[in-house]
C-alpha distance (Angstrom), angle and dihedral (degrees) to the residues before:
residue distance angle dihedral
M1 . . .
R2 3.76 . .
Q3 3.75 120.6 .
A4 3.80 122.6 -136.6
A5 3.78 116.4 -104.7
Q6 3.78 114.2 -94.1
I7 3.81 124.0 -138.2
E8 3.72 110.3 -135.4
G9 3.77 128.9 -172.6
R10 3.78 136.3 32.5
M11 3.73 134.2 -95.9
L12 3.81 130.6 -147.8
A13 3.82 105.1 -140.6
L14 3.78 117.6 -158.4
S15 3.79 142.1 160.8
T16 3.78 119.5 -95.2
A17 3.83 83.8 -122.8
H18 3.82 85.3 84.0
M19 3.82 89.8 66.3
P20 3.84 118.0 84.6
S21 3.85 91.4 -130.6
S22 3.78 143.6 -3.3
D23 3.77 89.1 -93.5
P24 3.82 105.9 32.4
D25 3.77 129.8 -178.8
F26 3.79 107.0 -101.5
G27 3.80 93.2 176.6
D28 3.80 110.5 -150.9
I29 3.84 94.7 -19.5
R30 3.74 113.2 124.4
V31 3.82 110.1 -120.2
I32 3.76 141.5 169.5
K33 3.82 119.7 -148.3
F34 3.77 118.2 -145.8
E35 3.81 133.9 173.0
E36 3.84 95.0 -86.0
G37 3.84 99.7 36.5
Y38 3.83 141.1 -66.4
I39 3.76 142.9 -51.3
A40 3.78 114.7 -145.0
W41 3.76 125.8 -166.7
L42 3.76 116.8 -133.5
T43 3.70 121.6 -103.5
E44 3.78 129.4 178.0
P45 3.82 107.5 -78.0
E46 3.79 105.9 -108.6
D47 3.79 137.4 164.6
D48 3.83 92.8 -111.5
L49 3.84 92.1 67.1
P50 3.80 116.6 99.5
K51 3.81 107.5 -82.0
W52 3.79 95.3 -122.6
I53 3.84 92.8 61.9
Q54 3.84 99.2 39.2
P55 3.90 96.0 90.7
I56 3.82 91.3 42.6
M57 3.81 92.0 49.9
K58 3.81 91.7 47.4
T59 3.77 92.2 50.9
A60 3.80 91.7 47.6
W61 3.85 91.0 46.5
D62 3.83 92.5 49.2
S63 3.79 89.8 48.6
D64 3.81 93.6 53.8
C65 3.80 93.1 -115.1
T66 3.77 123.1 158.1
L67 3.74 98.6 -164.3
I68 3.84 141.6 31.9
L69 3.78 118.0 -146.5
F70 3.81 118.3 -159.4
D71 3.80 106.8 -170.2
C72 3.81 127.1 171.3
D73 3.79 91.5 -139.1
L74 3.74 96.6 56.9
C75 3.80 128.0 93.7
V76 3.80 125.3 -105.0
H77 3.76 119.9 -106.0
P78 3.83 118.0 -133.7
K79 3.79 92.5 -136.9
F80 3.80 94.9 68.0
D81 3.78 136.5 58.6
V82 3.83 118.2 -95.8
W83 3.80 121.0 -144.3
E84 3.77 128.1 -154.7
W85 3.82 112.5 -142.3
């Protein structure tokens, strides 16, 4: 008997207002753009990442996430900077 696929991992879900622009510099982070925002794969938080994403990446890393979702329909989080664009 086949088993159903299991979803593994966690995702940090944030508003796109936490990005400095509609097309931000993600550096070497692997991302996929979609109509409402971006999905970014986690990478070890390092100083060579763009400054705007460093605290977000560290929080996701410390929370054992595998992805970060930036979606225009999500709420802002008080822990992170908010950008007007």
